[in-house]
C-alpha positions in Angstrom: -44.7 -16.3 -27.0 -41.6 -15.1 -28.9 -43.8 -12.7 -31.0 -45.1 -11.2 -27.7 -41.6 -10.7 -26.4 -40.5 -9.1 -29.6 -43.5 -6.7 -29.6 -42.8 -5.8 -26.0 -39.2 -4.9 -27.0 -40.4 -2.9 -29.9 -43.2 -0.9 -28.3 -43.1 -1.6 -24.5 -41.1 -0.3 -21.6 -37.8 -1.7 -22.9 -38.1 0.4 -26.0 -38.9 3.5 -23.9 -35.9 2.8 -21.7 -33.7 2.5 -24.8 -35.1 5.8 -26.2 -34.6 7.5 -22.9 -31.0 6.2 -22.7 -30.2 7.5 -26.2 -31.9 10.9 -25.7 -29.8 11.6 -22.6 -26.2 10.5 -23.5 -24.5 12.4 -20.7 -26.7 10.8 -18.0 -26.3 7.4 -19.7 -22.5 8.0 -19.7 -22.5 8.8 -16.0 -24.6 5.7 -15.2 -22.2 3.6 -17.2 -19.3 5.2 -15.4 -21.0 4.4 -12.0 -21.5 0.7 -13.0 -17.9 0.3 -14.2 -16.7 2.0 -11.0 -18.7 -0.5 -9.0 -17.2 -3.4 -10.9 -13.7 -2.1 -10.1 -14.7 -1.8 -6.4 -16.0 -5.4 -6.5 -12.5 -6.6 -7.5 -11.1 -4.9 -4.4 -13.9 -6.2 -2.1 -13.3 -9.7 -3.3 -9.5 -9.6 -3.1 -8.7 -7.6 0.0 -10.2 -10.1 2.6 -8.3 -12.9 0.7 -5.0 -11.1 0.6 -5.0 -9.6 4.1 -4.6 -13.0 5.9 -2.3 -14.3 3.2 0.2 -11.4 3.5 -0.4 -11.0 7.2 0.9 -14.5 7.7 4.3 -13.6 6.2 7.3 -11.7 7.5 6.1 -8.7 5.5 3.9 -7.7 8.4 7.1 -6.9 10.3 8.4 -4.5 7.6 7.8 -0.8 8.1 6.4 1.3 5.2 6.1 5.1 5.7 5.8 7.5 2.9 5.1 11.3 2.8 5.5 12.3 6.4 5.5 12.7 9.2 3.0 15.5 8.9 2.6 17.5 12.0 3.7 16.2 15.4 6.0 13.2 15.1 5.0 12.2 18.6 1.3 12.2 17.9 -0.7 9.7 19.9 -3.8 7.7 18.8 -6.2 5.8 21.1 -8.2 2.8 19.7 -10.5 0.2 21.2 -9.9 -3.4 20.3 -12.0 -6.2 21.7 -13.2 -3.9 24.4 -9.7 -2.9 25.4 -8.4 0.6 25.0 -5.0 0.9 23.4 -3.0 4.1 23.2 0.2 4.4 21.1 2.4 6.8 19.1 1.0 7.3 15.7 2.6 10.0 13.6 0.7 11.0 10.5 1.9 9.7 7.1 0.0 9.6 3.8 1.0 6.0 3.6 1.2 4.8 7.2 1.9 1.1 7.6 3.9 0.7 10.8 5.1 -2.9 11.2 3.2 -5.3 13.4 -0.3 -6.8 13.6 -3.0 -4.2 13.1 -3.9 -2.2 16.2 -1.3 -3.7 18.4 1.6 -1.9 20.1 5.1 -2.3 18.9 8.1 -0.9 20.7 10.4 0.7 18.1 12.1 3.9 17.1 10.7 6.2 14.5 11.9 9.8 13.7 14.3 9.5 16.5 11.5 8.9 19.0 11.5 5.5 20.8 8.2 4.2 22.3 5.2 2.1 21.8 3.7 2.7 18.3 0.3 1.7 17.0 0.9 -0.9 14.3 -0.9 -0.9 10.9 0.1 -4.2 9.4 3.4 -3.2 7.8 4.3 -3.9 4.2 1.9 -6.9 4.3 -1.2 -4.7 4.6 0.1 -2.2 2.1 0.3 -5.0 -0.5 -3.0 -6.4 0.5 -4.6 -3.0 -0.1 -2.8 -1.8 -3.2 -2.5 -5.0 -5.3 -6.4 -5.1 -5.5 -6.4 -1.4 -6.1 -4.0 -1.7 -9.1 -5.9 -4.7 -10.5 -9.2 -2.8 -10.2 -7.8 0.2 -12.0 -6.5 -2.0 -14.9 -10.1 -3.3 -15.3 -11.4 0.2 -14.9 -9.1 1.7 -17.5 -10.1 -0.5 -20.4 -13.8 -0.5 -19.5 -14.0 3.3 -19.1 -12.1 3.7 -22.4 -14.3 1.5 -24.5 -17.6 1.2 -22.7 -18.1 4.4 -20.8 -16.4 7.0 -23.0 -16.2 5.1 -26.3 -12.8 6.6 -27.0 -10.5 5.5 -29.8 -7.5 7.8 -28.8 -3.9 6.6 -28.4 -4.1 3.9 -25.8 -0.5 4.4 -24.6 -1.0 8.2 -24.2 -4.3 7.7 -22.4 -2.7 5.0 -20.1 0.1 7.4 -19.1 -2.3 10.2 -18.2 -4.6 7.7 -16.4 -1.7 6.5 -14.4 -0.6 10.0 -13.4 -4.2 10.9 -12.4 -4.4 7.7 -10.5 -1.2 8.4 -8.6 -2.3 12.0 -7.6 -5.8 10.9 -6.6 -4.4 7.9 -4.7 -2.0 10.0 -2.7 -4.9 12.4 -1.8 -7.2 9.6 -0.9 -4.6 8.0 1.3 -4.0 11.3 3.1 -7.5 10.9 4.3 -7.1 7.1 4.8 -4.6 7.8 7.6 -7.4 9.6 9.4 -10.2 7.1 9.3 -8.4 3.8 9.0 -7.4 3.4 12.7 -10.9 4.3 13.9 -12.6 1.9 11.4 -10.3 -1.0 12.3 -10.9 -0.5 16.1 -14.6 0.0 15.7 -15.7 -2.8 13.4 -12.6 -5.0 13.1 -9.8 -5.6 10.6 -11.8 -7.4 7.9 -14.9 -5.2 7.7 -12.7 -2.1 8.5 -10.5 -2.9 5.5 -13.5 -3.3 3.2 -15.1 0.0 4.4 -11.8 1.8 4.1 -11.4 0.5 0.5 -15.0 1.6 -0.3 -14.3 5.1 1.0 -11.2 5.3 -1.1 -13.2 4.2 -4.2 -15.9 6.8 -3.5 -13.4 9.6 -3.3 -11.7 8.5 -6.5 -15.0 8.0 -8.2 -16.1 11.7 -7.8 -12.7 13.2 -8.5 -12.0 10.9 -11.5 -15.1 11.6 -13.6 -14.3 15.1 -15.0 -10.7 14.1 -15.4 -11.7 10.9 -17.4 -13.7 13.0 -19.8 -10.5 14.8 -20.7 -8.3 11.7 -20.9 -10.8 9.8 -23.0 -12.2 12.1 -25.7 -15.2 10.7 -27.4 -14.6 8.9 -30.7 -15.4 11.1 -33.7 -17.7 8.3 -35.0 -19.7 8.7 -31.8 -20.0 12.5 -32.0 
């Protein structure tokens, strides 16, 4: 039996797959990048539904967090449907828009000098529930991309700095879009599933933008060239 398995590995489909993998290093690298990216996404998918109720049960849900805005009309209004009920509230556009209060409820407050009923986005609680998993996933991603995907032996501190800068720029861009689709997702499929889909979309955006940048940050080891 062991002899048959060994021969299969030497001359069968496994060997052909190995040869195909080695003969197309760029494709192999992209597939590895894809698998590592999915592992990083899995970290988020597991942690976000755990952390959302944990942080949501704290006073942090009542702490506002707004960064990079408002963009456009500070009195912009958004309508969402929650449990069959239509809710309309003020919802100015921020790149990081976490108005205090339970997600997709109305809170009476003053923002940008305008007092009224604002659509809540979970406050600092939901910011932390989203970004702690994001940071942890990127730590895992950094080391795996460096050694597994790109097989780089460059200066780790230098690479970490550039990776962090790229991560910040891409995250701000992804969150600029997040502010557009998050309210609709949460009102359509609920907080839990909506949070997972929103995180998945953020990962997809980062995935396609990151790849060419990573090839620059992680130059291939000379021994691999």
